[in-house]
N, C-alpha and C positions, 0 to 999 in steps of 0.2 A: 418463426423461431425454430432452430434446429436443436436436437437433443442428443446427448450421449448417456450411456448407462453407468450407474455406480456399481459397486461390488455385488449388489443383490438384485440387479436388474431394473432398479428404479430410474426413470428418466430425469436427467438434470439438464437444464437449459445450458447451451454452450456459452452463453453470456450470463455472468452473475453480477448482481448489484453489490458493489463494495460500499459499505456504509460508513467508512472512516471520514469521508470528505463531504458529508451532507451540506447543502446550501446553508449559508449563515446569514443572520440578520444581527449585525453587531457581533457580540461574542457568543450569541445563542444560535441554536439551529432554527432555521426559517421553516416552521412547521407547514405553512401553507404551500410553499414551493416544493418541499420535500414530499408532502403527501401527493401533490400533483404528479411528481416524477415517479413515485412508487406505484401509484394507480395506473399510470400509462405503461410502466414496465410490465406489470402483471397482465395488463390487457394484451400486451404483445407476446406473452408467453414466458417471460423471465420468471423462474420459480426458485432461484437460489439467492438468498440475501445473507451477506457476510458482515458480521459486526464483532465486537469484542468488549470485554469488561472495561478496558481502559480507554475506549474511544468515547470521549466525553459527551454524554447525553445521547449517544447513538442507540444503545439498547432500548432505553426508555422511549425514544422517539419512534423507533421501528415498532415496538410493542403497542404503543398508543395508536398508531396509524392502522396497523393490521387489525387490532381489536375493534376500533371504531367502524371500520369498513367491512367487518366480517370476512377478512381475507386470510386469516391465519392458516386455515386448512388448505388453501390454494398454493402455499409456498413452503419451501424448506428454509428454516432458520439455521444459520451456522454462527456460533459464537465461541468464545475462547476462555479457558481458564488461565488467569495470570500466574503461571507456575512460579515465576520469580518472586511472588509474594508469599509462597507457602513456606512456613517456618515451624509450624506446630500441628499437632493432631486436631482435626476438626475444621481446619481452615478451608479445605477443599469443599466440603459440604456447605459451609457457611457462605462462601462466595458463589457457589452454584445456585443455591436457593435465592440469593440476592438477584442473580441474573434472571432466573425464572420470573421473579416478581417484576423486575423491570420490563421484561419482554411480554408479560401478561399471558403466559402460556404454562402448560403443565409438562412440556417436554421440549427438548432441543433435538433437531433432526441430525445435525452434524456438529459434534463438539470437539474442539481442538485444544491440545496442550499448546499454549501460545508461545511462540518465539523460542523454540528449542535451538540452541546454538552449539550445544555440547552434550555428549552422552551423560555427563554428570548431572545435568539439569533433570533428565528423565530419572536417573538413579535417585535423586533427591525426592522426587515424587513417589517412587517405589518405596522408599524408606518411610514415607508417611501414609502408606497403605492405599495408593492410588489404584492398584490392580484389583483388589477386592472391591473397592468403591465403584470402579467401572463395571465390574460384573454385576453388582447390585443394581446400578442405574440402568444397564441394558436389560436386565431381567424384569424390572418393574416398568420399563418403557419410558423412563424420563430422559434417556439418551438413546437415540436410534443408531448412530454411527460414531465411532471414536477415531480421532486422527490427531495430527500435529501440524503446526506451521513451523517452517524452518528458515533460519538465516545462519549460514556458516559455510564450511567448505565441503567438497564432495565426499571426502572420506568420512567425515563425521556424519553426514547425511546417511550414508550407507550403514553406519553402525546403529544409528537410531532406527532406521527403517527395519533392521533385522532384530531389534531389541524387544519387539512386541508384535502381536498379531493385529496390525492396524487395519481399519476399514478404508481410510483415505489419508491423503496428506496434502499440504499446501506449500508451494515453493515460489520464490521469486524467479521469474524466467521471462526473458525477452531476447531479441536478437543481439543485444549488447551483452547479455549475461548467459549466452549459450554455453560457455565453458567456465563459468564462475559460479559460486554458491553451489547449490545442488547440481545445476548444469544438466546438460543432455545425458550424461552418464547416470545421474540420479533419476531423471525422468524415465529413462529406459529401464533402470533397475526396478523402480516401482511398478512399471507396466508389466514387467516379467513376473512379478509376484501377484498380479491381478489387482493392484491397489490404484484406485482412481487418483488423479492428480489435478488439484485446483491451482490455478495460476494467479499470483498477485504481482503487482507492479509491471503489467504488460507494456506500459509506456514509460516506465522508470519515473513514476511520479510526474508525468507530463513532459519530461525532458526530451522524449523522442517525438514530441510535437512542437511545443512552444519554444524550446531552446535549441532546436536544430540549427546548425550553421546555415547561413543563407544559401550557400552552394548546394547543400543537401536538400533544402526546401525546393530549390529550382530543379534539381534532378528529379525529384518525385513529381513535381508539378508538370514536368515535361513528359511524364509517362502516362499514357492513356488507360492503363490497367488499374491505377489506384487514384481514387479521388482526393486522398489526403494522406499525410504522414501517419495518422492513426490507422487508416485502412491498411496500409502496408504492414504496420506492426501487428495488427490483429490477424490479418490473413496469414502472416508467417506462422503465427501460433496455431490457428485453426486448421492449417494444412497438415498438422502433425496428429496422427491418430491416437498417440499416447496421452494427449491432453483431454481431460473431461470437461472442464469449465474454466473460462477466463474471467476474472473479476475486474470490473472497471469502477473506479471511484467517481461515479457520475454525480454532478451537482447542478445540472441545468436540464431543462426539458429537451432542448436542442441536442445536447450530448446524448441523452437517452435515445432519442429518435435516430440519430446518426449511427450509434453503435448497434441498435437493433437492426437497422438496414444492412450494415456490414455483416453482422452475424448470420442473418438470413440468406445472404448471398455467398457465404464462404463454404468451401468443401474441403474434405481431406484430400491432400495431394494436388490441389489446383494451382500451385505455384510452378512457374516454368523456370528453365535454366537461366533465362535472362532476368527473371525476377530476383533470383538469388545473387546474380551478379550486381544488380542494382543495390541490394542490401549491403553487399560487401563494400561498394563504393561509399555508401552513406556511413557505414561504420568507420571507414578510414577517415572521412571528413570529421566525424564526431571526435575520434580519438586525437586528432590533431589539435582540437580546440579545448576540450574539457580539462578542468583543473582539479576538481574534487568530485568523485563518483557518488555524490549525495542524491538520494531519491526523494528527499523531502518527507519521509515517512513519519518523522516527529518523535521517534522513540528516544531521542536524546533530550527531549523536553519533559518537564520544565527544567531549565538550568537554575541551580540555586542562586546564581548571581544575576539572573534575569536576561542572559544573552539569548537572542533569537538566532540559534545556530543554523537551522535550515534556510532561513531567509538570507543570512550572511553568505552561505555557500551558493545559493541560487543566484544572487547578484554578482558574486565573484565569478561564477561560470559565465554569466551573461556578458561580463566584460570581454571575455575572450571568444564567445560564440556569436555575439552580436557586435557590440562596440564598447570600448572602455567608458565612453561618455554615458551610454545607455545604462550600464550596470551601476555606475557611480550615482547617476541621477536617481535611479529607482531606489537605491539604498538610502540616499539622502532623504527621499520622500517618505519611504516606508518605515525606516528605523530612526533616521536622524531627527525627525520632527515629532517623535512620540513623546508624550508627557513623561513617561517613565523610561529612562535610558535602557537600551538593550544592546550596547556595542560590544564587539569581541574583546576590547581592551579591559572589560570588566571580568574576564575569565581569570580565575585564581588557580587553574590547573588541578582541580580536585579529582578529575578523572571519571566522575559519575557518568558523563555523556558517552565516553569511550567504552565503558563497560556495557552500555545498552545499544550501541550502534550495530545494526545488522550488517552494515557494509565494512565494518572493522576499519573505519577511517581514523587516521591519527588527528583527531579533531582539535586537540590543544594546539598542535603546531600549525595546522591548516587555518585555524582562526587567526593566528598571528599573521599568516600570509595574506589572508582575506582582508584583515584590518589595514595592513600596510598598503594594499592595492586599492581598496575601496575608499580609504580616507587619507589621501595625501594631504599635506599641510593646508593647501588652499581650501579643500573641502572641509577639513576640520574647523578652520576659522569661519568659513561661510555657514556651516551647520550650527556652530556655537552661537553666532550672531542671530541666525534665524530662530533658534530655540529660545534664546533670551527674549526676543521680540514677541514671538507668538505666545510663549508661556506667560509673559508679563501681561499681554493683552487679555489672555484667558482669565487670569486672576483678577484683572481690573474690571 
């Protein structure tokens, strides 16, 4: 494993373990598989684990595994304050203490203000005494580094970056988002201030691997410098010296092993001119196909009406990146046959999802487009018949 330094000279593994997408068994985290993956990751030198208050079960699972195996002091825990929940005095401390309890620790190594999208979100925290609170926590050692995670435009990122003396920050950044969100300008601005940058969504929620157009997959497969689409995306990131750590939401041992291999083989500046040309070709092919720039982050969930928004958009994009039949069939299987309906047609345009979307997608309108394309009349009829038969059989 390779390492880069944080603001205070501490070594951080270039590959971080994103804990939002732990392996599942039914609706719960599969603790056996997750423990196996975390143990292997630590044995390979990964020392940065990123979770959050709102990642269902994640903090508790990570805390239990690290405590049981005596690995807490071998790693850095990064977790996040759900700043969007702060509405009165005392809430910051209450939520933080709950996180410490879940994580079974007396301190957090890297603590982030979660999902700042606008300067006003930080100003709201300031009005609730967050600056004095941070000083107290850093003084008593309960927080070692303070930072923020960001979803928004470049100009707003720069304002938040300059609003406080941050120790680090976390941005969405990949070869498709090079000039959106914080973007390269934001990355370089943070670097100029000596602020380490952690990268989230390096594969755009898997879109730069699983849902690449077939032509793009063939282009990459025909290039002997990259063993997979994931390797191309990761090495593009690690070739940039401004990046400290790249988070990957790993949920299988095979994925952990492969990502560790790529991380260990990557170097700053090791991409060639022809590699960048390949990436530009891939980007062109992706932009020709994609309908909705959803990363599957899940911040729009839960929908009050039960709509599975990320899955609707994933299948909608799959229709155009793979085939219409593939997208519609997957949607019919994964949503159409659920016991509890989760169709886009259930949307009542309350707007809750749009207010939380990091990508600023016009979700309400795009759900209408997705529903119209994913469920033409024959599919609606077929799904209704199948649902009636299967649910009746289940009740019987």
